[in-house]
C-alpha positions in Angstrom: 0.0 0.0 0.0 2.9 2.3 0.6 4.5 3.4 -2.7 8.0 4.7 -3.6 6.9 8.3 -3.2 5.5 7.8 0.3 8.6 5.8 1.3 10.9 8.8 0.2 8.7 11.1 2.4 9.0 8.7 5.3 12.7 8.2 5.1 13.2 12.0 4.7 11.1 12.4 8.0 13.2 9.8 9.7 16.5 11.2 8.5 15.6 14.6 10.0 15.7 12.9 13.3 18.2 10.3 12.8 21.0 11.0 10.2 22.1 7.3 10.5 19.3 6.4 8.3 20.5 7.1 4.8 18.4 8.6 2.1 19.3 7.3 -1.3 17.9 5.1 -4.1 18.9 1.7 -2.7 17.6 2.7 0.7 14.3 3.8 -0.9 14.0 0.5 -2.8 14.7 -1.6 0.3 12.3 0.3 2.5 9.6 0.4 0.0 9.9 -3.3 -0.6 9.9 -4.0 3.2 6.9 -1.7 4.0 4.8 -2.3 0.9 2.0 -4.1 2.7 1.5 -1.2 5.2 0.1 2.2 5.1 2.2 5.3 5.6 0.5 5.8 9.0 1.2 2.4 10.2 4.9 2.7 9.2 5.1 6.1 10.9 3.5 4.7 14.1 6.0 1.7 14.0 9.0 4.3 13.7 7.6 6.4 16.5 7.3 3.2 18.7 10.7 2.2 17.9 12.3 5.6 18.9 10.1 5.7 22.0 11.6 2.4 23.2 15.3 2.6 22.1 16.6 5.9 20.8 20.1 4.5 20.5 19.4 2.0 17.8 18.6 3.3 14.3 15.6 2.0 12.6 15.9 -0.8 10.0 13.3 -1.9 7.5 13.0 -5.4 9.0 12.5 -3.9 12.4 9.9 -1.5 11.3 8.2 -4.2 9.3 7.9 -6.3 12.3 6.7 -3.5 14.5 4.1 -2.4 11.9 3.0 -6.1 11.5 2.7 -6.4 15.4 0.7 -3.2 15.6 -1.6 -4.2 12.8 -2.3 -7.6 14.6 -3.0 -5.9 17.9 -5.4 -3.4 16.1 -7.2 -6.2 14.2 -7.4 -8.2 17.4 -9.0 -5.3 19.3 -11.5 -4.7 16.4 -12.5 -8.3 16.3 -12.9 -8.5 20.0 -15.2 -5.4 19.9 -17.6 -7.0 17.4 -20.8 -8.3 18.7 -21.4 -11.8 17.9 -24.8 -12.9 16.6 -27.2 -14.0 19.4 -27.3 -17.6 18.1 -23.6 -18.1 18.6 -24.1 -17.9 22.3 -26.0 -20.9 23.7 -28.6 -20.1 26.3 -27.5 -21.7 29.6 -31.0 -22.5 30.5 -31.8 -24.5 27.3 -30.2 -27.7 28.8 -32.3 -27.2 32.0 -35.5 -26.9 29.8 -34.8 -30.1 27.9 -33.8 -32.2 30.9 -35.7 -30.8 34.0 -35.6 -34.1 35.9 -31.8 -34.4 35.5 -31.3 -30.8 36.4 -33.3 -31.3 39.6 -31.4 -34.4 40.4 -28.0 -32.7 40.0 -29.0 -29.7 41.9 -30.1 -31.9 44.8 -26.9 -34.0 44.5 -24.9 -30.7 44.8 -26.9 -29.5 47.7 -26.4 -32.8 49.5 -22.7 -32.8 48.9 -22.3 -29.3 50.2 -24.4 -30.1 53.2 -22.2 -33.3 53.9 -19.0 -31.1 53.6 -20.3 -28.5 56.1 -21.3 -31.3 58.5 -17.9 -33.0 58.2 -16.3 -29.6 59.0 -18.6 -29.1 62.0 -20.2 -26.0 60.3 -23.7 -27.6 59.9 -26.3 -28.3 62.6 
């Protein structure tokens, strides 16, 4: 999604902060190839994150690609978690009870009895 022109703008922006990042034709091609699947905004955010965490290391195309990929995965994960699932995908917990009322009552009584026995064994039940 990033093209060569956006890559040059991005490299110029990075070079203004960090002169260790070279701005030449080879650098442009390598960065453009590495960051092609990302938008300019995603690449810029990855660079900002890189320098926020370690100012002593210059950015590299591979490191920024990995950061941009990680950032995209987190963003997509958040968006997918926020989507409401259709009501039919969540089973009603009472549906089993409605289909098996006798078994439900038996299991509830069994659980009540087990709890009562436990409390008696510990001396907490009269």
